[in-house]
N, C-alpha and C positions, 0 to 999 in steps of 0.2 A: 382099634381106632386110636387109642392112646399111644400105642407103640409106633404107629405110623406118624402121628404128630411129633413124638419125640425124635424119631428118625429124621423127619423133615427139618426140625429145628436144629438138630445136631449138624446136619448137612449144611444148613445155611451158615451156622456159626463157623464151621470149618472153612467154608468158602470165604467168609469175611477174613478169617485169620490168614488164609493163603494170600488173599489180595493185599492185606496189610504187609505181609512179609516181602512180597514182590514190589511193593510201592510205598515204602516208608520214607519219610523226610523228602518229599518231592520238591522239585523246583517249580516256579510259576509256569514255566513252559511245559513241564511234565503234567502238571495239574490241568493245564489248558488242553493238552492232548487227550487226557482221560475224558474230559468233558466233551470234547469235539466228537468223540466216538460213542458217547453215551446217550441213549434216548430219554434219559431222565429230564432233559431240558424241553421236551415237547409235552403238549397237554395230556395226551394219553400214553406217553412213553413208547411211541412207535417210530418216531422220526428222529434221526441224528443229524448233526451238521454234516457228517460224512455221507448221509443219504443223498444229498444233492451235490456235494463236493467230494467226489470219489477219488481217493489217492491214486488208483491205477490209471486214471485219465487226467493227470495234471490237476487234480482237485477240482475238476469240472464235472458236469453231468453228461450222460450220453443221450438224454432225452431232449427234445425240443423245449419242452416246459417240464420242470420238475413237479413231482407229486408230493404234497404235504399231508398233514393229518387228514384222515378220511378220504384220501385220494384226490383232494382238491388240487387243481392245477395252478401253478404260479403264473405270473403275468409276463415274465421275461426269462430268457435262457440263463441258466446258472453258469456264470463264467468261471474259469480257473482262478484260484486264489494264491498261486505262487508269486513270489517277488512283489509283495504288497507293502513291504516295510517302508518304502520311500514314497508312497502315493499320498497326495494331499487331499484327495476326496475319493469316495467309494460308491459303488453301485453305478449302473449305466447313466443315471441321472444326477449323480454326485450329491445325493441328499445327506450323506454321512460325511462329516469332516475329519473323522479319525477312525482307526480300527476299533477303538473302544466303543464308539458310537455304532459302528457297523455291525459288530458281532451280536449285539442285543436285539437288533431289529428283526431278523428272521424268527427269533424265539417268540416275538410278540405278533408277528404277521399272521392274520387269520387264515391265509392261504398256505402258510408254511407250517411252522411248529405250533401255532395257535395257543400258546400259553401266555402267561403274564409273569412279570418279574416277582411279584409277591408269592405266587404259587411255586415258582422254581426255587427261590431262595428258601422258602419254608421246607421244601423237600430236601434241599442240600443241608439245611440246619439239622433236620431230623435223621439224616443218613449217618450211620455210625462211623463211616470212613471219610466221607466228604467233609463232615464237620471237623474231623481231626486234621485232615490234610489242609483245609483252609486255615486252621489255627497254626499249623506248622509253617505255612508259607506266609500268611498275612498277620498272624498273631491276633486273630479276631474271628468271630463266627462268620459264616458266608453271608455276603450281601451282593446286591446287583453290581456295585462298583468293582468288587473283587472278582466277580464272575467275568465281567468285561475285561478286566486286566489279564486274567488267566487265559481266556480264549484268544485275546489279541497277542499275548506273549507267544502262544503256540503258532499262530498264523505267521508271526514274524520269523519263525524258524524255517519257513518254507521258501527260502531263497535258493536259487539255482544258478550256477555258472559253469557247470562242467559239461560244456557243449563243444561240438566240432568248431563252431564259430569262435568261441573263446580260445580254443587251442590254436586256431589259425591266427587270431589276433596276437597271440603271445609267441608265435613261432614254435609251438610245442608239437610233439608227435600226435598222429591220428587227427589231423585237422579236417577242414572242409574238403569236399570233392571239388574237382575242376568245375563241374556243373554248378555247384553251390557258389563258387567264387564268381562265376559268370552271372549267376542269379543275384548276387549282391550288387553287381554293377547295375543291373536292371532295377533293383530295389532303390538304389541311390539316385538314379537318373531318370530314365525313360518311364519307369513305372510310377514315379512320384511318391512312392511309399514313404520315403524318408521325411517328406514334408510334414507328416503327422506322426510317424513311428520313429522317433529319435530317442536319444538318451540310452544309457546302458540296458534298460529294460524295454527299449523300442516302443516307448509312448511319450508323447509330449505332455501328457496329463491335461489335455485340452478337451473341449467339447466341439464336435464337428457333425455336420449334417452330410452324410454320404449318399443321400437320396433314397432312404428307406422310409420316407413319410410322404403320403399323398392325401391324407385326410379321408381315405376311403377304406380299402382293404388293409392298408398300412396306416393305422390311425394312432399309434403310440407317439405322443408329443415329446417324449424324452425330457430333456433338461427344462423345457418350458414349464412342465408341471411343477417344478420346484421354484424356478426364478420368476415365472409369469412375465418374462421379457420376450416380446415378439421375435427378435432375432434368434432366440434359442429354440424356436419351433423346429422339432425334428432332429435336434442335436443330441448326440450321445457321447459319453466319455470314450475317448480313444483308448482301447485296451492295450496292454503290453503284449508283445508277440513271443516272448519266451515260452516254450513248450506248446505253442499254438497248434502244432501238428497232431497233438494227442487230445485236443479239447473239443473236437467236433460234437455237435453241429455249431455253426458260426453265426455271428451277428446277434444283436440284442433279442431278436425273435427266433433265432435258430433256423432261419429259412434256408441256409445253405449247408449241405451235408458234407461237402468235401472242400479241400483247399483249391482244387481245380475250379469248382463253381465260384468260389470267392474271387479268384484271379480273373475268371471270365467276366464276373460282374464289374470289377473295377476297370477292366479293359473297355467295356461298352455298357455303362449303366442304363442307357436309354432302352436297350434291348430287353431289360428286365423290368424297369419301372419308368415308363415313358412320361408319366405325369407327376414326377416328384416335385415337391414344394420346398423351396428354400435350399436346394442342393448346393453344396460347396463349389465355388468356382474352379477348384482344382480338377473337378470331374465334369467340367463343361463340355469337353471334347473327348472322343475315344482315344485310347492310348495307342492303338494299332500295334499291339504286341504280336510277335510271330509265335508260332507253335513252340519253337525252340526257346524263345525268351520266357514263355509261360512255364515250360518244363524246368528251366534253370531257376526261375523265381521260386517255384515250388521246392526245388532242392535246397535253396537257401533257407526258406522258412523251416524246412525239416531240420536243417543244421542248427537251429536255435533250440533244439530239444535236449534237455539234460540227459546225461547217461542213464539215469534210473528209468527213463522211459524210451530210450533209443530204439529198443527192439520193436516197439509199436509202430515205428515209422518205416519199417522195412518189410 
């Protein structure tokens, strides 16, 4: 028994030594990455940030609603978190004003990681390596502010711009296909997509009601829950579209499984939700897109995929 205990202790020590050698003197971004993939931040050490923001899928989830500690279901679809460094507010309802605010909320959410900041910082302070790494990066023992800074620093590294669209814009080799170029024209004009999805990351960082609230089976009030402003009823933050082709399912409630379904919805919203409340006037009438225009528009959206995920769109 004693030999087994000694062996286990020696193995643990060797593991720590190996981790230290591979990860000494980290940057804030590297420390944040380590934390992002470590379940130490959840109440029972079973859920990671990466559990719901999966790198292989544009840091989104493949489930309609993610599962947190104890299998609890979240309330909204976990959106991709690439290209977040320039955003002025976060979450679909905009309740976080900075990345530093945002990254701490899932840790404390009872449906997600179900921990509290006192518990998590105490764990990090007691951890032989995290305590050292925080000292190396921030010259102080771990606390919640430093935790937020580290996680936010890592998320800010998830910027992507190596896409067929970007190459097309810069007249570089391997640009968009002819179909995607045609789809861009649909996006900019007949499809009205550009009215909400503009800027380099294809979001105006606004809140819009696209017709997915009817007070019945679609009862998420969105931005209204934060602002308590009646015009915000059913509004949600317009997400960026970079890497959208690999982040299904779509919408705040994950109700659409494919880009084809999303395009069909925007083409004729009343066919899906005839009793929407407060829907944006941009969607007052059907778009009357042809099958070719829909196909081309999908090709353009796929052309916004960074090269690291491009094989998933083919």
